[in-house]
MDTraj code that builds the backbone (N, CA, C; nanometers):
import mdtraj as md
import numpy as np

residues = "UNK UNK UNK UNK UNK UNK UNK UNK UNK UNK UNK UNK UNK UNK UNK UNK UNK UNK UNK UNK UNK UNK UNK UNK UNK UNK UNK UNK UNK UNK UNK UNK UNK UNK UNK UNK UNK UNK UNK UNK UNK UNK UNK UNK UNK UNK UNK UNK UNK UNK UNK UNK UNK UNK UNK UNK UNK UNK UNK UNK UNK UNK UNK UNK UNK UNK UNK UNK UNK UNK UNK UNK UNK UNK UNK UNK UNK UNK UNK UNK UNK UNK UNK UNK UNK UNK UNK UNK UNK UNK UNK UNK UNK UNK UNK UNK UNK UNK UNK UNK UNK UNK UNK UNK UNK UNK UNK UNK UNK UNK UNK UNK UNK UNK UNK UNK UNK UNK UNK UNK UNK UNK UNK UNK UNK UNK UNK UNK UNK UNK UNK UNK UNK UNK UNK UNK UNK UNK UNK UNK UNK UNK UNK UNK UNK UNK UNK UNK UNK UNK UNK UNK UNK UNK UNK UNK UNK UNK UNK UNK UNK UNK UNK UNK UNK UNK UNK UNK UNK UNK UNK UNK UNK UNK UNK UNK UNK UNK UNK UNK UNK UNK UNK UNK UNK UNK UNK UNK UNK UNK UNK UNK UNK UNK UNK UNK UNK UNK UNK UNK UNK UNK UNK UNK UNK UNK UNK UNK UNK UNK UNK UNK UNK UNK UNK UNK UNK UNK".split()
xyz = np.array([
    [10.5265, 10.2693, 9.8356],
    [10.4466, 10.2454, 9.9928],
    [10.5786, 10.2871, 10.0823],
    [10.5818, 10.3898, 10.1844],
    [10.6612, 10.3709, 10.2851],
    [10.6927, 10.3074, 10.3793],
    [10.8818, 10.2859, 10.4371],
    [10.8826, 10.1908, 10.4885],
    [10.8391, 10.2265, 10.6431],
    [10.7388, 10.1233, 10.7166],
    [10.7129, 10.1879, 10.8507],
    [10.8065, 10.0953, 10.9108],
    [10.8114, 10.0888, 11.0457],
    [10.8620, 10.0569, 11.1442],
    [10.7676, 9.9821, 11.2386],
    [10.6632, 9.9238, 11.1930],
    [10.5483, 9.8819, 11.3116],
    [10.5249, 9.7252, 11.3088],
    [10.5007, 9.6950, 11.4075],
    [10.5143, 9.5358, 11.4253],
    [10.4341, 9.4896, 11.4018],
    [10.3949, 9.4255, 11.2908],
    [10.2718, 9.3405, 11.2322],
    [10.2508, 9.2132, 11.3128],
    [10.3009, 9.1503, 11.3523],
    [10.2845, 9.0018, 11.3902],
    [10.2015, 9.0396, 11.4984],
    [10.2361, 9.1301, 11.5917],
    [10.1839, 9.1404, 11.7412],
    [10.0456, 9.2056, 11.7272],
    [10.0194, 9.2766, 11.6449],
    [9.8969, 9.2752, 11.6449],
    [9.7706, 9.2424, 11.5068],
    [9.8462, 9.1912, 11.4355],
    [9.7636, 9.1120, 11.3977],
    [9.7341, 8.9392, 11.3343],
    [9.6425, 8.8596, 11.3352],
    [9.6604, 8.7377, 11.3524],
    [9.6837, 8.6685, 11.1952],
    [9.6930, 8.7746, 11.1138],
    [9.6899, 8.7362, 10.9484],
    [9.8578, 8.7364, 10.8766],
    [9.8862, 8.6380, 10.7982],
    [10.0214, 8.6471, 10.7175],
    [10.0253, 8.7747, 10.6210],
    [10.0772, 8.8406, 10.6334],
    [10.0755, 8.9672, 10.5387],
    [10.2011, 8.9869, 10.4390],
    [10.2696, 8.9297, 10.4124],
    [10.3957, 8.8884, 10.3146],
    [10.3518, 8.9489, 10.1979],
    [10.4241, 9.0727, 10.2310],
    [10.4258, 9.1559, 9.9779],
    [10.2640, 9.2263, 9.9963],
    [10.2050, 9.2531, 10.1448],
    [10.0936, 9.3016, 10.1312],
    [10.1349, 9.5040, 10.1055],
    [10.1180, 9.5342, 10.0353],
    [10.1566, 9.6897, 10.0452],
    [10.0428, 9.7766, 10.0937],
    [9.9243, 9.7806, 10.1148],
    [9.8577, 9.8482, 10.2153],
    [9.8267, 9.9663, 10.1459],
    [9.8877, 10.0908, 10.0716],
    [9.8659, 10.2009, 10.0359],
    [9.8941, 10.2221, 9.8634],
    [9.7979, 10.2657, 9.7936],
    [9.8438, 10.2553, 9.6527],
    [9.7587, 10.3918, 9.6060],
    [9.8182, 10.4416, 9.5176],
    [9.8102, 10.6283, 9.4576],
    [9.6946, 10.6262, 9.4591],
    [9.6682, 10.7476, 9.5748],
    [9.7598, 10.8645, 9.5330],
    [9.8466, 10.8384, 9.7150],
    [9.7769, 10.7337, 9.8332],
    [9.8354, 10.7548, 9.9170],
    [9.9717, 10.6482, 9.9257],
    [10.0066, 10.6128, 9.8401],
    [10.1477, 10.5749, 9.8213],
    [10.2727, 10.6359, 9.7730],
    [10.2498, 10.7686, 9.7186],
    [10.3283, 10.8855, 9.7506],
    [10.5221, 10.8442, 9.7868],
    [10.5326, 10.8747, 9.7336],
    [10.7124, 10.8455, 9.7886],
    [10.8067, 10.9531, 9.7456],
    [10.7658, 11.0563, 9.7094],
    [10.8571, 11.1961, 9.6614],
    [10.8515, 11.2164, 9.8258],
    [10.9294, 11.3408, 9.7838],
    [10.9270, 11.4310, 9.9520],
    [10.8918, 11.5734, 9.8798],
    [10.8302, 11.6423, 9.9831],
    [10.8420, 11.7902, 9.9907],
    [10.9015, 11.8514, 10.0669],
    [10.9151, 11.9845, 9.9502],
    [10.9745, 12.0622, 9.9553],
    [11.0116, 12.1357, 10.1008],
    [10.8777, 12.1414, 10.1744],
    [10.8191, 12.1882, 10.3021],
    [10.8417, 12.0531, 10.3524],
    [10.9144, 12.0795, 10.5154],
    [10.9525, 12.0056, 10.6066],
    [10.8404, 11.9660, 10.6776],
    [10.7173, 12.0491, 10.7040],
    [10.5818, 12.0007, 10.7620],
    [10.4757, 11.9371, 10.7229],
    [10.4974, 12.0362, 10.5814],
    [10.4148, 11.9066, 10.4826],
    [10.4922, 11.7447, 10.4529],
    [10.5581, 11.7448, 10.4133],
    [10.6306, 11.5995, 10.4504],
    [10.6217, 11.5220, 10.5514],
    [10.6120, 11.5798, 10.6958],
    [10.6202, 11.5132, 10.8171],
    [10.4710, 11.4811, 10.8097],
    [10.3392, 11.6029, 10.7797],
    [10.2151, 11.5521, 10.8213],
    [10.1676, 11.4130, 10.7254],
    [10.2540, 11.4484, 10.5591],
    [10.2095, 11.3343, 10.4959],
    [10.2692, 11.2192, 10.5128],
    [10.3436, 11.1534, 10.5677],
    [10.4463, 11.0655, 10.6135],
    [10.3186, 11.0058, 10.7305],
    [10.2767, 11.1110, 10.8370],
    [10.1748, 11.0881, 10.9637],
    [10.0334, 11.0466, 10.9025],
    [9.9942, 11.0699, 10.8256],
    [9.8653, 11.0370, 10.7642],
    [9.9225, 10.9231, 10.6731],
    [10.0041, 10.8613, 10.6206],
    [10.0435, 10.7492, 10.6227],
    [10.0224, 10.6024, 10.6983],
    [10.0713, 10.6549, 10.8065],
    [10.0768, 10.5433, 10.9187],
    [9.9405, 10.5834, 10.9532],
    [9.8464, 10.6689, 10.9738],
    [9.7722, 10.6690, 11.0415],
    [9.6565, 10.5721, 10.9343],
    [9.6717, 10.5916, 10.8028],
    [9.6353, 10.5189, 10.7220],
    [9.6319, 10.3274, 10.7323],
    [9.7509, 10.3356, 10.7938],
    [9.7969, 10.1981, 10.7646],
    [9.7721, 10.0852, 10.8517],
    [9.7831, 10.2132, 11.0066],
    [9.7207, 10.1455, 11.1002],
    [9.5811, 10.1234, 11.1360],
    [9.5166, 10.2345, 11.0370],
    [9.3931, 10.1674, 11.0432],
    [9.3409, 10.0285, 10.9670],
    [9.3993, 10.0186, 10.8816],
    [9.4109, 9.9008, 10.8296],
    [9.4626, 9.7754, 10.8693],
    [9.5393, 9.7860, 10.9808],
    [9.6131, 9.6734, 11.0602],
    [9.4831, 9.6959, 11.1856],
    [9.4033, 9.7816, 11.2222],
    [9.2821, 9.7911, 11.3066],
    [9.1913, 9.6834, 11.2986],
    [9.1888, 9.7164, 11.1457],
    [9.0539, 9.6217, 11.0470],
    [9.0816, 9.5117, 11.0928],
    [9.1832, 9.4934, 11.0292],
    [9.2424, 9.3137, 11.0092],
    [9.2199, 9.2449, 11.1449],
    [9.2649, 9.2827, 11.2888],
    [9.2782, 9.3022, 11.3716],
    [9.1720, 9.1775, 11.4420],
    [9.0403, 9.2922, 11.3923],
    [8.9643, 9.3173, 11.4701],
    [8.8733, 9.1326, 11.3867],
    [8.9261, 9.1175, 11.2920],
    [8.8303, 9.0525, 11.1978],
    [8.8588, 8.8894, 11.2109],
    [8.7996, 8.8183, 11.2628],
    [8.7766, 8.6730, 11.3001],
    [8.8118, 8.5887, 11.1631],
    [8.7702, 8.6062, 11.0848],
    [8.6676, 8.5340, 10.9269],
    [8.8211, 8.6189, 10.8055],
    [8.8724, 8.5133, 10.7798],
    [8.9162, 8.5679, 10.6628],
    [8.8940, 8.6310, 10.5481],
    [8.7713, 8.5890, 10.4690],
    [8.7349, 8.6842, 10.3853],
    [8.7134, 8.7631, 10.4423],
    [8.6426, 8.8391, 10.5535],
    [8.6382, 8.9526, 10.6019],
    [8.7390, 9.0490, 10.6385],
    [8.8093, 8.9862, 10.6653],
    [8.9767, 9.0532, 10.6745],
    [9.0264, 9.0628, 10.5489],
    [9.0202, 8.9846, 10.4157],
    [9.0746, 9.0490, 10.3495],
    [9.0166, 9.1671, 10.2624],
    [8.8598, 9.1610, 10.2751],
    [8.7872, 9.2817, 10.2081],
    [8.8231, 9.4068, 10.3083],
    [8.9036, 9.3892, 10.4334],
    [8.9522, 9.5255, 10.4597],
    [9.0443, 9.6268, 10.4167],
    [9.1468, 9.5645, 10.3208],
    [9.2495, 9.5567, 10.2528],
    [9.2345, 9.6334, 10.0914],
    [9.2961, 9.6873, 10.0129],
    [9.3116, 9.7813, 9.9248],
    [9.2183, 9.6354, 9.8218],
    [9.1878, 9.6799, 9.7155],
    [9.1234, 9.5577, 9.6039],
    [9.2692, 9.4954, 9.5615],
    [9.3453, 9.5702, 9.5294],
    [9.4709, 9.5147, 9.4516],
    [9.5737, 9.4322, 9.5675],
    [9.5326, 9.4663, 9.6936],
    [9.6249, 9.3934, 9.7839],
    [9.5300, 9.2162, 9.7877],
    [9.4153, 9.2244, 9.8152],
    [9.3390, 9.1050, 9.8133],
    [9.3547, 8.9489, 9.7810],
    [9.4491, 8.9474, 9.6469],
    [9.4554, 8.8322, 9.6056],
    [9.6167, 8.7833, 9.6722],
    [9.6780, 8.8804, 9.7086],
    [9.8277, 8.7869, 9.7647],
    [9.7425, 8.7965, 9.9575],
    [9.6463, 8.8775, 9.9969],
    [9.6114, 8.7906, 10.0716],
    [9.5667, 8.6674, 10.1264],
    [9.4515, 8.6959, 9.9793],
    [9.4067, 8.4911, 9.9722],
    [9.5029, 8.4006, 10.0074],
    [9.6027, 8.4701, 9.9028],
    [9.7642, 8.3504, 9.8932],
    [9.8098, 8.3370, 10.0339],
    [9.8332, 8.4078, 10.0897],
    [9.9273, 8.4411, 10.1796],
    [9.8280, 8.2780, 10.3153],
    [9.7036, 8.3350, 10.2858],
    [9.5995, 8.3121, 10.4736],
    [9.5830, 8.1652, 10.3544],
    [9.5594, 8.1409, 10.3033],
    [9.5025, 8.0157, 10.1883],
    [9.4853, 7.9052, 10.2776],
    [9.5359, 7.8369, 10.3998],
    [9.5062, 7.7632, 10.4847],
    [9.3480, 7.8149, 10.5701],
    [9.3507, 7.8953, 10.6280],
    [9.2553, 7.9725, 10.6832],
    [9.1281, 7.9753, 10.6205],
    [9.1576, 8.0092, 10.5080],
    [9.0124, 8.0029, 10.4203],
    [8.9734, 7.8938, 10.4483],
    [9.0152, 7.7737, 10.3911],
    [8.9982, 7.5749, 10.3712],
    [8.9396, 7.5789, 10.5163],
    [9.0439, 7.6185, 10.5930],
    [8.9946, 7.5769, 10.7305],
    [8.8215, 7.6205, 10.8217],
    [8.7647, 7.7820, 10.7641],
    [8.6842, 7.8584, 10.7831],
    [8.5876, 7.7633, 10.6815],
    [8.6028, 7.6871, 10.5624],
    [8.5222, 7.6782, 10.5067],
    [8.4421, 7.7755, 10.4203],
    [8.5319, 7.9032, 10.3384],
    [8.5134, 7.9932, 10.2793],
    [8.6363, 7.9838, 10.1772],
    [8.6773, 7.9181, 10.1508],
    [8.8314, 7.9363, 10.0325],
    [8.7266, 7.9517, 9.8492],
    [8.6627, 7.8270, 9.8568],
    [8.5746, 7.8205, 9.6931],
    [8.5161, 7.9570, 9.6951],
    [8.3759, 8.0248, 9.7675],
    [8.3361, 8.1356, 9.7948],
    [8.4379, 8.2600, 9.7448],
    [8.5019, 8.2544, 9.8017],
    [8.5937, 8.3637, 9.8060],
    [8.7297, 8.3615, 9.6840],
    [8.7265, 8.2359, 9.6214],
    [8.8196, 8.2399, 9.5158],
    [8.7501, 8.2774, 9.4109],
    [8.5997, 8.2142, 9.3922],
    [8.4898, 8.2330, 9.2951],
    [8.5099, 8.3713, 9.2993],
    [8.4630, 8.4379, 9.4049],
    [8.4289, 8.6388, 9.3644],
    [8.5313, 8.6810, 9.3496],
    [8.6516, 8.6718, 9.4093],
    [8.8099, 8.7456, 9.3559],
    [8.8036, 8.7238, 9.1580],
    [8.7805, 8.5625, 9.1304],
    [8.7903, 8.5273, 9.0354],
    [8.6986, 8.6631, 8.8871],
    [8.5810, 8.6299, 8.9322],
    [8.4950, 8.7271, 8.8746],
    [8.5024, 8.8378, 8.8521],
    [8.5792, 8.9137, 8.9971],
    [8.6011, 9.0598, 8.9517],
    [8.6650, 9.1318, 8.7983],
    [8.7327, 8.9959, 8.7448],
    [8.8206, 9.0024, 8.6679],
    [8.7449, 8.9609, 8.4998],
    [8.7136, 8.8245, 8.5284],
    [8.7398, 8.7058, 8.4138],
    [8.5668, 8.7126, 8.3516],
    [8.5902, 8.7024, 8.2606],
    [8.4772, 8.6000, 8.1812],
    [8.4668, 8.5288, 8.0478],
    [8.3681, 8.4493, 7.9968],
    [8.4387, 8.4261, 7.8818],
    [8.5135, 8.4798, 7.7459],
    [8.4735, 8.6548, 7.7863],
    [8.4817, 8.7361, 7.6995],
    [8.6519, 8.8677, 7.6989],
    [8.6713, 8.8422, 7.8797],
    [8.7858, 8.8769, 7.9022],
    [8.8471, 8.7664, 7.9840],
    [9.0149, 8.7837, 8.0008],
    [9.0473, 8.6761, 8.1035],
    [9.1531, 8.8147, 8.1901],
    [9.1509, 8.8116, 8.3048],
    [9.2384, 8.9659, 8.4398],
    [9.2921, 8.8640, 8.4864],
    [9.4318, 8.8934, 8.5180],
    [9.4752, 8.8444, 8.6206],
    [9.6203, 8.7152, 8.5677],
    [9.6654, 8.6214, 8.6469],
    [9.7743, 8.5902, 8.6348],
    [9.6989, 8.4310, 8.5590],
    [9.7148, 8.3832, 8.4319],
    [9.6606, 8.2605, 8.4299],
    [9.7115, 8.1447, 8.5304],
    [9.8177, 8.1405, 8.5240],
    [9.9013, 8.0263, 8.6226],
    [9.8575, 7.9885, 8.7576],
    [9.8381, 8.1928, 8.8287],
    [9.7812, 8.1749, 8.9673],
    [9.6911, 8.1247, 8.9711],
    [9.5666, 8.1706, 8.8891],
    [9.4325, 8.0958, 8.9348],
    [9.4403, 7.9595, 8.8858],
    [9.5172, 7.8856, 8.7911],
    [9.5463, 7.7224, 8.7313],
    [9.5720, 7.7186, 8.9088],
    [9.6660, 7.7278, 8.9959],
    [9.7292, 7.6942, 9.0870],
    [9.5862, 7.7052, 9.2113],
    [9.5228, 7.7754, 9.1827],
    [9.4188, 7.8429, 9.3121],
    [9.2899, 7.7140, 9.2702],
    [9.2567, 7.7198, 9.1506],
    [9.1291, 7.5996, 9.1813],
    [9.1970, 7.4906, 9.1743],
    [9.3388, 7.4595, 9.1762],
    [9.3711, 7.3102, 9.2015],
    [9.3639, 7.3049, 9.3118],
    [9.3448, 7.3875, 9.4344],
    [9.3427, 7.3520, 9.5948],
    [9.1725, 7.3239, 9.6414],
    [9.0756, 7.3970, 9.5488],
    [8.9165, 7.3871, 9.5789],
    [8.8994, 7.2464, 9.5993],
    [8.7851, 7.1967, 9.6833],
    [8.7323, 7.0706, 9.7121],
    [8.6532, 7.0588, 9.5832],
    [8.6433, 6.9521, 9.5132],
    [8.5273, 6.9438, 9.3733],
    [8.4021, 6.9184, 9.4206],
    [8.3542, 6.9236, 9.5482],
    [8.2517, 6.8654, 9.6034],
    [8.1919, 7.0692, 9.6357],
    [8.2712, 7.1432, 9.7330],
    [8.2266, 7.2404, 9.7566],
    [8.2364, 7.3946, 9.6693],
    [8.3885, 7.3739, 9.5638],
    [8.3233, 7.4839, 9.4629],
    [8.2272, 7.4379, 9.3568],
    [8.1441, 7.2830, 9.3496],
    [8.0455, 7.2897, 9.2417],
    [7.8833, 7.3164, 9.3616],
    [7.9705, 7.3238, 9.4582],
    [7.8364, 7.3216, 9.5437],
    [7.8382, 7.4569, 9.5474],
    [7.8684, 7.5967, 9.4886],
    [7.8600, 7.7057, 9.4582],
    [7.7569, 7.7427, 9.3789],
    [7.7708, 7.6512, 9.2627],
    [7.7085, 7.6661, 9.2115],
    [7.5505, 7.5755, 9.1572],
    [7.5229, 7.5624, 9.0417],
    [7.4258, 7.4737, 9.0154],
    [7.3883, 7.3665, 8.8904],
    [7.3465, 7.2566, 8.9575],
    [7.3746, 7.1636, 8.8370],
    [7.3536, 7.1951, 8.6571],
    [7.4483, 7.1648, 8.5648],
    [7.4028, 7.1862, 8.4392],
    [7.2376, 7.1581, 8.4078],
    [7.2334, 7.2330, 8.2870],
    [7.0704, 7.1820, 8.2305],
    [7.1335, 7.0487, 8.1512],
    [7.1733, 7.0178, 8.1199],
    [7.1557, 6.8804, 8.0960],
    [7.2679, 6.7566, 8.0871],
    [7.3198, 6.6441, 8.0431],
    [7.4130, 6.6061, 8.0821],
    [7.5291, 6.6404, 7.9693],
    [7.4960, 6.6641, 7.8394],
    [7.6134, 6.7308, 7.7781],
    [7.5455, 6.8852, 7.7142],
    [7.6509, 6.9869, 7.7269],
    [7.6274, 7.1293, 7.6831],
    [7.7113, 7.1614, 7.6059],
    [7.6949, 7.2350, 7.5413],
    [7.8165, 7.3213, 7.4225],
    [7.8341, 7.4870, 7.5206],
    [7.9485, 7.4660, 7.4982],
    [7.9887, 7.6408, 7.5706],
    [8.0853, 7.7043, 7.4568],
    [8.1096, 7.8486, 7.4769],
    [8.1930, 7.9120, 7.4202],
    [8.2526, 8.0225, 7.4818],
    [8.3663, 8.0800, 7.3880],
    [8.4604, 8.1331, 7.4789],
    [8.5498, 8.1965, 7.3315],
    [8.6151, 8.3288, 7.3793],
    [8.6408, 8.4427, 7.3169],
    [8.7803, 8.4516, 7.3301],
    [8.8495, 8.5192, 7.2240],
    [8.9617, 8.5234, 7.2611],
    [9.0788, 8.6392, 7.1548],
    [9.1067, 8.7039, 7.2411],
    [9.1569, 8.8098, 7.1214],
    [9.2758, 8.7392, 7.0919],
    [9.3687, 8.6880, 7.1214],
    [9.5134, 8.6278, 7.0749],
    [9.4825, 8.4902, 7.0377],
    [9.3816, 8.4782, 6.9604],
    [9.3507, 8.3327, 6.8865],
    [9.4067, 8.1847, 7.0361],
    [9.3944, 8.1998, 7.1246],
    [9.4436, 8.1355, 7.2388],
    [9.3250, 8.0677, 7.2668],
    [9.2789, 7.9465, 7.2688],
    [9.1623, 7.9200, 7.3101],
    [9.1925, 7.8804, 7.4906],
    [9.3032, 7.8367, 7.5576],
    [9.3154, 7.8566, 7.6795],
    [9.2159, 7.9021, 7.7508],
    [9.1682, 7.8927, 7.8584],
    [9.1092, 7.9429, 7.9542],
    [8.9498, 7.9049, 8.0340],
    [8.9525, 7.9636, 8.1625],
    [8.8466, 7.8170, 8.2575],
    [8.7410, 7.9258, 8.2204],
    [8.7037, 8.0430, 8.1808],
    [8.5995, 8.0549, 8.2037],
    [8.5235, 8.0518, 8.0551],
    [8.3619, 7.9716, 8.0811],
    [8.3345, 7.9181, 7.8895],
    [8.1431, 7.9929, 7.9439],
    [8.0750, 8.0510, 7.8342],
    [7.9648, 8.0504, 7.8393],
    [7.8703, 7.9721, 7.7910],
    [7.7355, 7.9467, 7.8601],
    [7.6307, 7.8944, 7.7373],
    [7.5437, 7.9744, 7.6755],
    [7.5209, 8.1026, 7.6944],
    [7.4631, 8.1883, 7.6354],
    [7.5201, 8.2119, 7.5012],
    [7.4034, 8.1456, 7.3974],
    [7.4110, 8.2032, 7.2773],
    [7.4064, 8.3313, 7.2022],
    [7.3039, 8.3943, 7.3290],
    [7.2833, 8.5082, 7.2952],
    [7.4698, 8.6032, 7.3433],
    [7.4901, 8.6447, 7.4068],
    [7.6264, 8.6973, 7.4231],
    [7.7113, 8.6397, 7.3154],
    [7.6974, 8.4915, 7.3009],
    [7.8343, 8.4341, 7.1878],
    [7.7937, 8.4947, 7.0739],
    [7.6846, 8.4984, 7.0313],
    [7.6204, 8.5839, 6.8999],
    [7.6536, 8.7280, 6.8796],
    [7.6581, 8.7804, 6.9623],
    [7.6869, 8.9661, 7.0051],
    [7.8438, 8.9473, 6.9584],
    [7.8983, 8.8332, 7.0352],
    [8.0732, 8.8958, 7.0250],
    [8.0796, 8.8726, 6.8658],
    [8.0384, 8.7465, 6.8056],
    [8.0568, 8.6535, 6.6880],
    [8.0318, 8.7909, 6.5651],
    [7.9123, 8.9102, 6.5990],
    [7.8862, 9.0120, 6.4717],
    [7.9858, 9.0817, 6.5017],
    [8.0684, 9.1129, 6.6790],
    [8.1154, 9.2726, 6.6898],
    [8.2934, 9.2705, 6.6038],
    [8.2662, 9.1027, 6.6241],
    [8.4372, 9.0593, 6.5906],
    [8.4101, 9.0426, 6.4044],
    [8.3104, 9.0458, 6.3798],
    [8.3072, 9.0068, 6.2710],
    [8.4178, 9.0698, 6.1396],
    [8.4725, 9.1717, 6.1600],
    [8.5234, 9.2373, 6.0494],
    [8.7083, 9.2563, 6.1254],
    [8.7535, 9.1622, 6.0874],
    [8.9066, 9.1739, 6.1796],
    [9.0085, 9.2771, 6.1708],
    [8.9676, 9.3407, 6.0357],
    [9.0491, 9.4569, 6.0511],
    [8.9564, 9.5995, 6.0894],
    [8.9261, 9.5758, 6.2300],
    [8.8641, 9.6600, 6.3162],
    [8.9366, 9.5870, 6.4422],
    [8.9339, 9.4751, 6.4553],
    [9.0282, 9.4209, 6.5522],
    [8.9215, 9.2929, 6.6363],
    [8.9089, 9.2697, 6.6954],
    [8.8359, 9.2010, 6.7550],
    [8.8720, 9.0477, 6.7999],
    [8.8179, 8.9388, 6.7512],
    [8.8942, 8.7862, 6.8640],
    [8.8062, 8.6880, 6.7737],
    [8.8558, 8.5480, 6.8404],
    [8.7996, 8.4195, 6.7981],
    [8.6665, 8.4122, 6.8780],
    [8.5593, 8.2960, 6.8353],
    [8.4865, 8.2318, 6.8978],
    [8.5347, 8.0931, 6.9216],
    [8.5291, 8.0336, 7.0044],
    [8.5921, 7.8557, 7.0268],
    [8.4341, 7.8257, 7.0998],
    [8.3920, 7.7069, 7.0317],
    [8.3113, 7.6132, 7.0913],
    [8.3846, 7.4716, 7.1330],
    [8.3285, 7.4295, 7.2786],
    [8.2861, 7.3077, 7.3330],
    [8.2426, 7.2682, 7.4268],
    [8.2042, 7.0864, 7.3568],
    [8.1128, 7.0373, 7.4381],
    [8.1595, 6.9440, 7.5451],
    [8.0795, 6.9622, 7.6554],
    [8.1010, 6.9545, 7.8147],
    [8.0248, 6.9006, 7.8789],
    [8.0605, 6.7873, 7.9847],
    [7.9692, 6.6955, 8.0631],
    [8.0214, 6.7394, 8.1901],
    [7.9364, 6.7396, 8.3190],
    [7.9385, 6.7849, 8.4274],
    [8.0726, 6.7720, 8.4867],
    [8.1381, 6.6164, 8.4902],
    [8.2916, 6.5746, 8.4553],
    [8.3817, 6.6645, 8.4112],
    [8.3328, 6.7615, 8.3345],
    [8.4474, 6.8384, 8.2932],
    [8.4603, 6.9565, 8.3682],
    [8.3810, 7.0274, 8.4341],
    [8.3496, 7.1182, 8.4956],
    [8.3698, 7.1369, 8.6935],
    [8.4560, 7.2458, 8.7107],
    [8.4513, 7.2811, 8.8376],
    [8.2935, 7.3581, 8.8971],
    [8.2343, 7.3933, 8.8221],
    [8.1283, 7.4906, 8.8401],
    [8.0388, 7.5604, 8.7543],
    [7.9049, 7.5697, 8.7631],
    [7.8369, 7.6070, 8.6356],
    [7.7152, 7.7147, 8.7692],
    [7.7829, 7.8270, 8.6558],
    [7.6873, 7.9316, 8.7379],
    [7.5577, 7.9773, 8.6586],
    [7.4427, 7.9112, 8.6834],
    [7.2844, 7.9459, 8.6528],
    [7.2908, 8.1353, 8.6004],
    [7.2989, 8.1538, 8.7099],
    [7.2487, 8.3497, 8.6914],
    [7.3951, 8.3717, 8.6079],
    [7.4926, 8.3731, 8.5834],
    [7.6161, 8.4099, 8.4857],
    [7.5931, 8.3087, 8.3794],
    [7.5257, 8.2115, 8.3506],
    [7.5108, 8.1263, 8.1971],
    [7.6558, 8.0685, 8.1716],
    [7.6856, 8.0256, 8.3027],
    [7.8756, 8.0345, 8.2609],
    [7.9386, 7.8744, 8.3491],
    [8.0273, 7.8222, 8.2794],
    [8.0806, 7.6949, 8.3566],
    [8.2254, 7.7752, 8.3777],
    [8.3431, 7.6789, 8.4600],
    [8.4276, 7.7109, 8.4883],
    [8.4944, 7.5669, 8.4915],
    [8.6225, 7.5123, 8.3837],
    [8.6305, 7.3878, 8.3727],
    [8.7819, 7.4084, 8.4539],
    [8.7908, 7.2281, 8.4620],
    [8.8862, 7.1762, 8.5548],
    [9.0009, 7.2180, 8.5379],
    [9.1130, 7.2712, 8.5749],
    [9.2276, 7.3554, 8.5809],
    [9.2875, 7.2192, 8.4170],
    [9.3275, 7.1011, 8.4834],
    [9.3898, 7.0304, 8.3755],
    [9.3341, 7.0135, 8.2472],
    [9.2057, 7.0413, 8.2491],
    [9.1018, 7.0027, 8.1369],
    [9.1779, 7.1411, 8.0045],
    [9.1670, 7.2470, 8.0973],
    [9.1970, 7.3669, 7.9791],
    [9.3474, 7.3648, 7.9351],
    [9.4460, 7.2766, 8.0222],
    [9.5650, 7.2666, 7.9311],
    [9.5614, 7.1473, 7.8566],
    [9.4516, 7.0708, 7.7521],
    [9.4711, 7.0065, 7.6398],
    [9.3102, 7.0087, 7.6084],
    [9.2526, 7.1773, 7.6064],
    [9.1424, 7.2049, 7.5186],
    [9.1518, 7.1017, 7.3875],
    [9.0599, 7.0745, 7.3494],
    [8.9916, 7.0355, 7.1793],
    [8.9087, 7.1788, 7.1432],
    [8.8795, 7.2460, 7.1844],
    [8.7742, 7.4312, 7.1263],
    [8.7938, 7.4076, 6.9759],
    [8.6679, 7.4103, 6.9111],
    [8.6630, 7.4318, 6.7876],
    [8.6387, 7.5797, 6.7424],
    [8.6813, 7.6558, 6.6616],
    [8.6625, 7.8078, 6.6529],
    [8.5385, 7.7955, 6.5278],
    [8.4522, 7.8895, 6.5559],
    [8.3313, 7.8634, 6.4644],
    [8.3339, 8.0427, 6.4186],
    [8.2563, 8.0197, 6.3176],
    [8.2491, 8.1936, 6.2290],
    [8.0679, 8.1903, 6.2555],
    [7.9994, 8.1092, 6.2741],
    [7.8370, 8.1361, 6.3477],
    [7.8075, 8.0264, 6.4108],
    [7.7204, 8.0311, 6.4850],
    [7.6285, 7.9660, 6.5483],
    [7.5263, 7.8816, 6.4600],
    [7.5499, 7.7337, 6.5445],
    [7.4639, 7.5977, 6.3970],
    [7.2915, 7.6364, 6.4433],
])
top = md.Topology()
chain = top.add_chain()
for i, resn in enumerate(residues, 1):
    res = top.add_residue(resn, chain, resSeq=i)
    for name in ("N", "CA", "C"):
        top.add_atom(name, md.element.get_by_symbol(name[0]), res)
traj = md.Trajectory(xyz[None], top)
């Protein structure tokens, strides 16, 4: 991104540390041999950043302000303005939206340690309130791992999805991964999302998971 001499603090009420604003192709940092083309490119970059700043300045809600930015800047904005999200009672809802863009029981995206620290910021009642009651006092949930490491927040209740991955990953010569099973109760989870058939486990429980490797569903 080009280095802009803009006064962010006076224009925008949000913390913007380490926000890039522009990504490819807009963040081209090379130079054009034609001076007019170079000047036009720099002017266009400044206009785009100023448009983003204007959008940020208009938004009073941190979740709405976050979505003004490029998708790849949104986690950083969330972390920068965590207390504003908390104050406006949208921390847990927004965090779940961010998390589920890249994470499922059969794929993991982003930095595990970052998700762990952010989930620890959640109010237990508020994040549980984003979901549904578990269908039973104890349920078996499943998670896949291509690295053989059981650690992960997202686990599924869906036997259908689990069976599909068991079949897909059956031949290890073709790659694939391992499926783990774990029995959990409401005390073990942050939230159960009925529509997704998934639970998110408590951050501290994830560190000591006793998940059992399975080759087939019982």
